[in-house]
DSSP file (Angstrom, degrees, kcal/mol; ACC not computed):
  #  RESIDUE AA STRUCTURE BP1 BP2  ACC     N-H-->O    O-->H-N    N-H-->O    O-->H-N    TCO  KAPPA ALPHA  PHI   PSI    X-CA   Y-CA   Z-CA
    1    1 A M              0   0    0      0, 0.0     2,-0.4     0, 0.0     0, 0.0   0.000 360.0 360.0 360.0 134.8  -55.9  -35.1 -138.5
    2    2 A V        -     0   0    0      1,-0.1     2,-1.4     4,-0.0     3,-0.1  -0.690 360.0-133.5 -88.1 132.8  -52.5  -33.7 -137.5
    3    3 A D     >  -     0   0    0     -2,-0.4     4,-1.7     1,-0.2     3,-0.5  -0.698  26.3-179.5 -83.7  91.8  -52.0  -32.6 -133.9
    4    4 A T  H  > S+     0   0    0     -2,-1.4     4,-3.0     1,-0.2    -1,-0.2   0.764  75.9  62.6 -68.4 -24.5  -50.3  -29.3 -134.5
    5    5 A S  H  > S+     0   0    0      2,-0.2     4,-2.1     1,-0.2    -1,-0.2   0.893 105.3  46.9 -66.5 -37.4  -49.9  -28.5 -130.8
    6    6 A A  H  > S+     0   0    0     -3,-0.5     4,-2.1     2,-0.2    -2,-0.2   0.910 113.9  48.0 -68.0 -41.4  -47.6  -31.5 -130.5
    7    7 A L  H  X S+     0   0    0     -4,-1.7     4,-2.7     2,-0.2    -2,-0.2   0.919 111.3  50.3 -63.9 -43.9  -45.7  -30.5 -133.6
    8    8 A D  H  X S+     0   0    0     -4,-3.0     4,-2.3     1,-0.2    -1,-0.2   0.906 110.3  50.5 -60.0 -41.7  -45.4  -26.9 -132.2
    9    9 A A  H  X S+     0   0    0     -4,-2.1     4,-2.4     2,-0.2    -1,-0.2   0.892 110.8  48.8 -64.1 -39.3  -44.1  -28.2 -128.9
   10   10 A D  H  X S+     0   0    0     -4,-2.1     4,-2.9     2,-0.2     5,-0.2   0.927 110.3  50.5 -65.5 -45.2  -41.5  -30.4 -130.7
   11   11 A V  H  X S+     0   0    0     -4,-2.7     4,-2.3     1,-0.2    -2,-0.2   0.917 112.7  47.2 -59.9 -43.3  -40.4  -27.4 -132.9
   12   12 A E  H  X S+     0   0    0     -4,-2.3     4,-2.2     2,-0.2    -1,-0.2   0.911 112.8  49.2 -64.0 -43.0  -40.0  -25.3 -129.7
   13   13 A A  H  X S+     0   0    0     -4,-2.4     4,-2.0     2,-0.2    -2,-0.2   0.915 112.0  47.7 -64.9 -42.9  -38.1  -28.1 -127.9
   14   14 A V  H  X S+     0   0    0     -4,-2.9     4,-2.2     1,-0.2    -1,-0.2   0.920 112.2  49.1 -63.9 -44.3  -35.7  -28.6 -130.8
   15   15 A A  H  X S+     0   0    0     -4,-2.3     4,-2.4    -5,-0.2    -1,-0.2   0.871 109.1  54.2 -62.9 -36.9  -35.1  -24.9 -131.1
   16   16 A R  H  X S+     0   0    0     -4,-2.2     4,-2.6     2,-0.2    -1,-0.2   0.908 108.8  47.6 -64.2 -42.3  -34.5  -24.7 -127.3
   17   17 A V  H  X S+     0   0    0     -4,-2.0     4,-2.4     2,-0.2    -2,-0.2   0.923 112.4  48.6 -65.1 -43.7  -31.8  -27.4 -127.5
   18   18 A A  H  X S+     0   0    0     -4,-2.2     4,-1.7     2,-0.2    -2,-0.2   0.901 113.7  47.5 -61.6 -41.9  -30.1  -25.8 -130.4
   19   19 A T  H  X S+     0   0    0     -4,-2.4     4,-3.0     1,-0.2    -2,-0.2   0.923 112.3  48.8 -65.5 -44.6  -30.1  -22.5 -128.6
   20   20 A E  H  X S+     0   0    0     -4,-2.6     4,-2.7     1,-0.2     5,-0.2   0.864 105.6  59.0 -64.2 -37.1  -28.8  -24.0 -125.4
   21   21 A Y  H  X S+     0   0    0     -4,-2.4     4,-1.2     2,-0.2    -1,-0.2   0.936 113.7  37.1 -55.9 -49.4  -26.0  -25.8 -127.3
   22   22 A F  H  X S+     0   0    0     -4,-1.7     4,-2.6     2,-0.2    -2,-0.2   0.919 115.9  52.4 -71.9 -43.5  -24.7  -22.5 -128.6
   23   23 A Q  H  X S+     0   0    0     -4,-3.0     4,-2.0     1,-0.2    -2,-0.2   0.866 107.6  52.2 -64.6 -34.2  -25.3  -20.5 -125.4
   24   24 A S  H  X>S+     0   0    0     -4,-2.7     5,-2.5    -5,-0.2     4,-0.8   0.878 110.0  49.6 -67.7 -34.6  -23.5  -23.1 -123.3
   25   25 A W  H ><5S+     0   0    0     -4,-1.2     3,-0.7    -5,-0.2    48,-0.6   0.936 111.4  47.8 -66.8 -46.7  -20.5  -22.8 -125.7
   26   26 A F  H 3<5S+     0   0    0     -4,-2.6    -2,-0.2     1,-0.2    -1,-0.2   0.872 114.7  47.4 -59.8 -36.5  -20.5  -19.0 -125.4
   27   27 A A  H 3<5S-     0   0    0     -4,-2.0    -1,-0.2    -5,-0.2    -2,-0.2   0.592 108.6-123.8 -82.4 -11.6  -20.8  -19.2 -121.6
   28   28 A G  T <<5 +     0   0    0     -4,-0.8     2,-0.8    -3,-0.7    -3,-0.2   0.838  59.9 147.4  71.9  32.4  -18.0  -21.8 -121.3
   29   29 A D     >< -     0   0    0     -5,-2.5     4,-2.0     1,-0.2    -1,-0.2  -0.822  25.5-178.5-109.2  94.7  -20.3  -24.3 -119.5
   30   30 A G  H  > S+     0   0    0     -2,-0.8     4,-2.7     1,-0.2    -1,-0.2   0.830  81.8  53.1 -60.3 -37.0  -19.3  -27.8 -120.4
   31   31 A E  H  > S+     0   0    0      2,-0.2     4,-1.5     1,-0.2    -1,-0.2   0.867 107.9  50.3 -72.2 -35.2  -22.0  -29.5 -118.3
   32   32 A R  H  4 S+     0   0    0      2,-0.2     4,-0.4     1,-0.2    -1,-0.2   0.915 112.0  49.9 -63.0 -41.9  -24.8  -27.4 -120.0
   33   33 A M  H >X S+     0   0    0     -4,-2.0     3,-2.2     1,-0.2     4,-0.7   0.943 105.5  56.0 -59.4 -49.0  -23.2  -28.5 -123.3
   34   34 A R  H >< S+     0   0    0     -4,-2.7     3,-1.0     1,-0.3    -1,-0.2   0.859  99.4  61.0 -54.0 -37.8  -23.2  -32.1 -122.3
   35   35 A A  T 3< S+     0   0    0     -4,-1.5    -1,-0.3     1,-0.2    -2,-0.2   0.660 105.5  48.4 -65.1 -15.6  -27.0  -31.9 -121.6
   36   36 A C  T <4 S+     0   0    0     -3,-2.2    80,-2.9    -4,-0.4     2,-0.3   0.611 101.5  78.9 -95.7 -15.5  -27.6  -31.1 -125.3
   37   37 A L  E << S-a  116   0A   0     -3,-1.0    80,-0.2    -4,-0.7    70,-0.0  -0.733  73.5-126.9-109.3 142.2  -25.5  -33.8 -126.8
   38   38 A H  E >   -     0   0A   0     78,-2.6     3,-1.8    -2,-0.3    23,-0.1  -0.589  37.8-115.3 -70.3 144.1  -25.8  -37.5 -127.6
   39   39 A P  E 3  S+     0   0A   0      0, 0.0    22,-0.3     0, 0.0    23,-0.2   0.758 114.9  42.3 -59.0 -24.4  -22.8  -39.3 -126.0
   40   40 A V  E 3  S+     0   0A   0     21,-0.1    77,-0.0    20,-0.1    -2,-0.0  -0.169  83.6 167.5-114.9  41.0  -21.6  -40.4 -129.5
   41   41 A L  E <   -     0   0A   0     -3,-1.8     2,-0.6    75,-0.1    20,-0.5  -0.184  29.1-144.4 -48.0 139.8  -22.2  -37.1 -131.3
   42   42 A A  E     +a  118   0A   0     75,-2.0    77,-2.7    18,-0.1     2,-0.5  -0.928  24.6 173.9-110.9 103.2  -20.6  -36.9 -134.7
   43   43 A K  E     +a  119   0A   0     -2,-0.6    16,-2.6    16,-0.4     2,-0.3  -0.956  15.4 158.8-112.8 122.1  -19.5  -33.2 -135.2
   44   44 A R  E     +aB 120  58A   0     75,-2.9    77,-2.2    -2,-0.5    14,-0.2  -0.932  24.2 176.4-143.2 158.8  -17.5  -32.7 -138.4
   45   45 A R  E     - B   0  57A   0     12,-1.6    12,-3.1    -2,-0.3    77,-0.1  -0.956  48.8 -85.5-153.0 153.9  -16.3  -30.2 -140.9
   46   46 A P  E     - B   0  56A   0      0, 0.0    10,-0.2     0, 0.0     8,-0.1  -0.420  34.0-138.3 -58.5 133.9  -14.0  -30.5 -144.0
   47   47 A E  S    S+     0   0    0      8,-2.7     9,-0.1     1,-0.3     7,-0.1   0.902  99.9  23.0 -62.3 -40.8  -10.4  -30.2 -142.8
   48   48 A Q  S >  S-     0   0    0      7,-0.5     3,-2.5     5,-0.2    -1,-0.3  -0.788  93.2-140.3-127.3  86.3   -9.6  -28.0 -145.8
   49   49 A P  T 3  S+     0   0    0      0, 0.0     3,-0.1     0, 0.0     4,-0.0  -0.168  85.0  10.9 -52.4 132.9  -12.9  -26.5 -147.1
   50   50 A G  T 3  S+     0   0    0      1,-0.3     2,-0.1     3,-0.1     0, 0.0   0.243 101.5 118.4  85.6 -12.8  -13.1  -26.4 -150.9
   51   51 A A  S <  S-     0   0    0     -3,-2.5    -1,-0.3     1,-0.1    -3,-0.1  -0.381  76.0-117.6 -83.6 164.5  -10.0  -28.7 -151.3
   52   52 A A  S    S+     0   0    0     -3,-0.1    -1,-0.1    -2,-0.1    -2,-0.0   0.655  81.0 112.4 -74.2 -15.6  -10.1  -32.1 -153.0
   53   53 A S        -     0   0    0     -5,-0.2    -5,-0.2     1,-0.1    -2,-0.1  -0.311  58.7-153.8 -61.0 138.4   -9.0  -33.7 -149.7
   54   54 A L        +     0   0    0     -8,-0.1     2,-0.2    -7,-0.1    -1,-0.1   0.266  51.7 130.2 -94.6  10.4  -11.6  -36.0 -148.1
   55   55 A T        -     0   0    0     -7,-0.1    -8,-2.7    -9,-0.1    -7,-0.5  -0.442  43.3-155.5 -70.0 133.8  -10.2  -35.4 -144.6
   56   56 A L  E     -B   46   0A   0    -10,-0.2     2,-0.5    -2,-0.2    -2,-0.1  -0.894  13.6-136.3-110.5 141.4  -12.6  -34.4 -141.9
   57   57 A H  E     -B   45   0A   0    -12,-3.1   -12,-1.6    -2,-0.4     2,-0.4  -0.851  31.6-162.4 -86.2 126.6  -12.0  -32.5 -138.7
   58   58 A E  E     -B   44   0A   0     -2,-0.5   -14,-0.2   -14,-0.2   -16,-0.0  -0.928  19.7-167.3-120.2 139.5  -13.9  -34.3 -136.0
   59   59 A D        -     0   0    0    -16,-2.6   -16,-0.4    -2,-0.4    -2,-0.0  -0.876  17.4-156.6-122.1  94.4  -15.0  -33.1 -132.5
   60   60 A P     >  -     0   0    0      0, 0.0     4,-2.5     0, 0.0     3,-0.4  -0.253  34.3 -97.0 -66.1 162.9  -16.2  -36.1 -130.4
   61   61 A T  H  > S+     0   0    0    -20,-0.5     4,-2.5   -22,-0.3     5,-0.2   0.881 120.8  47.7 -48.0 -54.2  -18.6  -35.3 -127.5
   62   62 A E  H  > S+     0   0    0    -23,-0.2     4,-2.3     1,-0.2    -1,-0.2   0.862 112.7  48.9 -64.7 -36.1  -16.0  -35.3 -124.7
   63   63 A R  H  > S+     0   0    0     -3,-0.4     4,-3.1     2,-0.2     5,-0.2   0.923 111.0  50.6 -66.3 -43.4  -13.6  -33.0 -126.7
   64   64 A L  H  X S+     0   0    0     -4,-2.5     4,-2.3     1,-0.2    -2,-0.2   0.911 111.9  47.5 -60.6 -42.3  -16.4  -30.6 -127.5
   65   65 A I  H  X S+     0   0    0     -4,-2.5     4,-2.7    -5,-0.2    -1,-0.2   0.923 113.6  47.5 -65.3 -43.9  -17.4  -30.5 -123.8
   66   66 A A  H  X S+     0   0    0     -4,-2.3     4,-1.6     2,-0.2    -2,-0.2   0.912 112.6  48.9 -64.1 -42.9  -13.8  -30.0 -122.7
   67   67 A D  H  <>S+     0   0    0     -4,-3.1     5,-1.6     2,-0.2     4,-0.4   0.901 112.0  49.7 -63.8 -40.2  -13.2  -27.2 -125.3
   68   68 A T  H ><5S+     0   0    0     -4,-2.3     3,-1.9    -5,-0.2     5,-0.3   0.952 110.0  49.8 -60.3 -50.1  -16.5  -25.6 -124.1
   69   69 A A  H 3<5S+     0   0    0     -4,-2.7    -1,-0.2     1,-0.3    -2,-0.2   0.771 102.2  62.8 -62.8 -26.1  -15.4  -25.8 -120.5
   70   70 A S  T 3<5S-     0   0    0     -4,-1.6    -1,-0.3    -5,-0.2    -2,-0.2   0.620 115.7-115.7 -74.8 -10.5  -12.0  -24.2 -121.4
   71   71 A G  T X 5 +     0   0    0     -3,-1.9     3,-1.6    -4,-0.4     4,-0.3   0.662  64.8 147.6  89.1  16.9  -13.9  -21.1 -122.5
   72   72 A E  T 3 <S+     0   0    0     -5,-1.6     3,-0.4     1,-0.3    -4,-0.1   0.780  76.5  43.3 -59.4 -25.5  -13.0  -21.2 -126.2
   73   73 A G  T >  S+     0   0    0    -48,-0.6     3,-1.6    -5,-0.3    -1,-0.3   0.511  87.2  91.3 -94.9  -4.5  -16.4  -19.7 -127.1
   74   74 A S  T <  S+     0   0    0     -3,-1.6    -1,-0.2     1,-0.3    -2,-0.1   0.618  77.1  63.8 -72.5 -10.8  -16.5  -17.0 -124.5
   75   75 A G  T 3  S+     0   0    0     -3,-0.4    -1,-0.3    -4,-0.3     2,-0.3   0.465  89.8  85.3 -88.8  -0.7  -14.8  -14.4 -126.7
   76   76 A F  S <  S-     0   0    0     -3,-1.6    -3,-0.0   -50,-0.1     0, 0.0  -0.677  93.2 -95.5-101.2 154.3  -17.6  -14.3 -129.2
   77   77 A E        -     0   0    0     -2,-0.3     2,-2.5     1,-0.1    22,-0.4  -0.532  39.8-127.2 -62.7 124.6  -20.9  -12.4 -129.2
   78   78 A P        +     0   0    0      0, 0.0     2,-0.4     0, 0.0    -1,-0.1  -0.313  68.5 117.8 -79.7  61.8  -23.4  -14.8 -127.6
   79   79 A V        +     0   0    0     -2,-2.5    20,-0.6   -57,-0.1     2,-0.3  -0.978  32.5 167.0-129.1 137.9  -25.9  -14.4 -130.5
   80   80 A Q  E     -C   98   0A   0     -2,-0.4     2,-0.6    18,-0.2    18,-0.2  -0.991  30.0-134.6-146.7 155.0  -27.2  -17.0 -132.8
   81   81 A E  E     -C   97   0A   0     16,-3.1    16,-2.3    -2,-0.3     2,-0.5  -0.956  24.0-161.9-109.8 118.3  -30.0  -17.4 -135.3
   82   82 A V  E     -C   96   0A   0     -2,-0.6     2,-0.5    14,-0.2    14,-0.2  -0.892   9.6-178.2-107.1 124.4  -31.8  -20.8 -135.0
   83   83 A T  E     -C   95   0A   0     12,-2.9    12,-2.8    -2,-0.5     2,-0.8  -0.969  18.7-147.9-123.1 114.9  -34.0  -22.1 -137.9
   84   84 A V  E     -C   94   0A   0     -2,-0.5    10,-0.2    10,-0.2     3,-0.1  -0.736  17.1-176.7 -80.7 113.0  -35.8  -25.4 -137.4
   85   85 A L  E     -     0   0A   0      8,-1.9     2,-0.3    -2,-0.8     9,-0.2   0.839  60.1  -9.9 -82.1 -36.1  -35.8  -26.8 -140.9
   86   86 A D  E     -C   93   0A   0      7,-1.7     7,-2.5   -75,-0.0     2,-0.4  -0.959  46.2-167.1-164.6 143.6  -37.9  -29.9 -140.3
   87   87 A V  E     +C   92   0A   0     -2,-0.3     2,-0.4     5,-0.2     5,-0.2  -0.988  14.3 174.7-130.9 124.7  -39.3  -32.1 -137.5
   88   88 A F  E >   -C   91   0A   0      3,-2.8     3,-2.0    -2,-0.4     2,-0.4  -0.945  60.9 -61.7-133.1 112.1  -40.6  -35.5 -138.5
   89   89 A R  T 3  S-     0   0    0     -2,-0.4   -79,-0.0     1,-0.3     0, 0.0  -0.324 123.4  -7.6  51.5-106.5  -41.7  -37.8 -135.6
   90   90 A D  T 3  S+     0   0    0     -2,-0.4    19,-2.3    -3,-0.1     2,-0.3   0.100 123.7  72.0-110.4  22.3  -38.6  -38.3 -133.5
   91   91 A I  E <   +CD  88 108A   0     -3,-2.0    -3,-2.8    17,-0.2     2,-0.3  -0.953  53.9 179.6-133.8 155.7  -36.0  -36.6 -135.7
   92   92 A A  E     -CD  87 107A   0     15,-2.1    15,-2.4    -2,-0.3     2,-0.4  -0.991  18.4-146.2-153.0 156.0  -35.3  -33.0 -136.6
   93   93 A T  E     -CD  86 106A   0     -7,-2.5    -8,-1.9    -2,-0.3    -7,-1.7  -0.995  20.4-179.3-126.9 133.6  -32.9  -30.8 -138.6
   94   94 A V  E     -CD  84 105A   0     11,-2.5    11,-3.2    -2,-0.4     2,-0.4  -0.975  17.2-150.9-132.9 143.0  -31.9  -27.3 -137.5
   95   95 A M  E     -CD  83 104A   0    -12,-2.8   -12,-2.9    -2,-0.4     2,-0.4  -0.963  15.8-169.3-111.9 132.9  -29.6  -24.6 -139.1
   96   96 A V  E     -CD  82 103A   0      7,-2.8     7,-2.8    -2,-0.4     2,-0.4  -0.987   4.4-167.8-125.3 130.0  -27.8  -22.3 -136.7
   97   97 A R  E     +CD  81 102A   0    -16,-2.3   -16,-3.1    -2,-0.4     2,-0.3  -0.957  19.8 152.1-114.3 133.3  -25.9  -19.1 -137.7
   98   98 A S  E     -C   80   0A   0      3,-2.7   -18,-0.2    -2,-0.4    26,-0.0  -0.852  58.8 -85.5-143.3-179.2  -23.6  -17.3 -135.4
   99   99 A A  S    S+     0   0    0    -20,-0.6   -19,-0.1   -22,-0.4    -1,-0.1   0.934 125.3  29.1 -59.5 -46.3  -20.5  -15.1 -135.6
  100  100 A P  S    S+     0   0    0      0, 0.0    24,-3.1     0, 0.0    25,-0.8   0.753 123.4  24.0 -88.7 -19.1  -18.1  -18.0 -135.7
  101  101 A F  E     - E   0 123A   0     22,-0.2    -3,-2.7    23,-0.2     2,-0.4  -0.929  44.1-151.1-143.2 157.4  -20.1  -20.8 -137.3
  102  102 A V  E     -DE  97 122A   0     20,-1.7    20,-2.3    -2,-0.3     2,-0.4  -0.990  36.1-176.5-120.2 128.4  -22.9  -22.0 -139.5
  103  103 A E  E     -DE  96 121A   0     -7,-2.8    -7,-2.8    -2,-0.4     2,-0.6  -0.966  25.6-153.9-129.5 141.9  -24.0  -25.4 -138.3
  104  104 A Y  E     -DE  95 120A   0     16,-2.9    16,-2.3    -2,-0.4     2,-0.4  -0.975  26.0-165.0-109.5 120.8  -26.5  -28.0 -139.6
  105  105 A L  E     -DE  94 119A   0    -11,-3.2   -11,-2.5    -2,-0.6     2,-0.5  -0.855  14.8-157.4-111.1 139.6  -27.7  -30.1 -136.6
  106  106 A H  E     -DE  93 118A   0     12,-2.5    11,-2.8    -2,-0.4    12,-1.6  -0.973  18.4-173.0-111.4 130.6  -29.6  -33.4 -136.6
  107  107 A L  E     -DE  92 116A   0    -15,-2.4   -15,-2.1    -2,-0.5     2,-0.3  -0.856   7.6-165.1-119.5 155.2  -31.5  -34.1 -133.4
  108  108 A A  E     -DE  91 115A   0      7,-2.1     7,-2.5    -2,-0.3     2,-0.5  -0.982  23.2-117.5-137.5 152.3  -33.3  -37.2 -132.2
  109  109 A R  E     - E   0 114A   0    -19,-2.3     2,-0.5    -2,-0.3     5,-0.3  -0.764  24.2-175.4 -92.1 131.6  -35.8  -37.7 -129.4
  110  110 A F  E >   - E   0 113A   0      3,-3.7     3,-2.0    -2,-0.5     2,-0.5  -0.941  68.5 -48.2-124.8 104.2  -34.8  -40.1 -126.7
  111  111 A G  T 3  S-     0   0    0     -2,-0.5    -2,-0.0     1,-0.3     0, 0.0  -0.584 125.0 -23.7  67.5-121.1  -37.7  -40.5 -124.2
  112  112 A D  T 3  S+     0   0    0     -2,-0.5     2,-0.4    -3,-0.1    -1,-0.3   0.204 123.3  92.1-105.9  15.1  -38.8  -36.9 -123.6
  113  113 A R  E <   - E   0 110A   0     -3,-2.0    -3,-3.7     2,-0.0     2,-0.5  -0.898  61.1-149.0-114.5 137.9  -35.4  -35.4 -124.5
  114  114 A W  E     - E   0 109A   0     -2,-0.4     2,-0.3    -5,-0.3    -5,-0.2  -0.894  23.8-176.4 -96.8 131.7  -34.1  -34.1 -127.8
  115  115 A L  E     - E   0 108A   0     -7,-2.5    -7,-2.1    -2,-0.5     2,-0.5  -0.960  30.1-114.3-130.1 149.5  -30.4  -34.5 -128.2
  116  116 A I  E     +aE  37 107A   0    -80,-2.9   -78,-2.6    -2,-0.3    -9,-0.3  -0.709  35.9 168.4 -81.4 124.2  -28.0  -33.4 -131.0
  117  117 A V  E     +     0   0A   0    -11,-2.8   -75,-2.0    -2,-0.5     2,-0.3   0.683  63.9  26.3-108.9 -25.6  -26.6  -36.5 -132.7
  118  118 A N  E     -aE  42 106A   0    -12,-1.6   -12,-2.5   -77,-0.2     2,-0.3  -0.996  57.1-178.7-139.4 143.2  -24.9  -35.0 -135.8
  119  119 A A  E     -aE  43 105A   0    -77,-2.7   -75,-2.9    -2,-0.3     2,-0.5  -0.960   4.1-174.5-142.6 126.1  -23.4  -31.6 -136.5
  120  120 A L  E     +aE  44 104A   0    -16,-2.3   -16,-2.9    -2,-0.3     2,-0.3  -0.986  24.8 176.5-117.2 126.3  -21.9  -30.5 -139.8
  121  121 A Y  E     - E   0 103A   0    -77,-2.2     2,-0.4    -2,-0.5   -18,-0.2  -0.877  29.8-149.0-137.6 163.3  -20.3  -27.0 -139.6
  122  122 A C  E     - E   0 102A   0    -20,-2.3   -20,-1.7    -2,-0.3     2,-0.4  -0.996  23.6-131.0-129.1 132.9  -18.4  -24.3 -141.3
  123  123 A V  E     - E   0 101A   0     -2,-0.4   -22,-0.2   -22,-0.2   -20,-0.0  -0.724  18.4-174.1 -84.5 129.6  -16.0  -21.9 -139.6
  124  124 A L              0   0    0    -24,-3.1   -23,-0.2    -2,-0.4    -1,-0.1   0.653 360.0 360.0 -97.7 -19.6  -16.7  -18.3 -140.6
  125  125 A V              0   0    0    -25,-0.8    -1,-0.1     0, 0.0   -24,-0.1   0.421 360.0 360.0-108.9 360.0  -13.7  -16.6 -138.7
């Protein structure tokens, strides 16, 4: 028998982390951002979307935190749509749509915390 209350709690926790990730960026709060991220986060996007080049633009954790703290996201409408696509045991996949980005996030549970470990994104603006 599946414990749906545990699954529901995990889905809510994962959605909360994804929401906080974006809201901290919109607010320019690097420390809030840090609380959402695994220390060796892999955040990437194709350098030239649609091109044959295999070059990736990468944002390591510390750069993402510094960019957040600099306020780079504060000029955008602080709204996002979070869709939890799957939660399986201690891993999850989430899609987030906002004004500047569409991101696919992978999260993992560490103790009682969910953290973002991978992000693949597309810039919309």
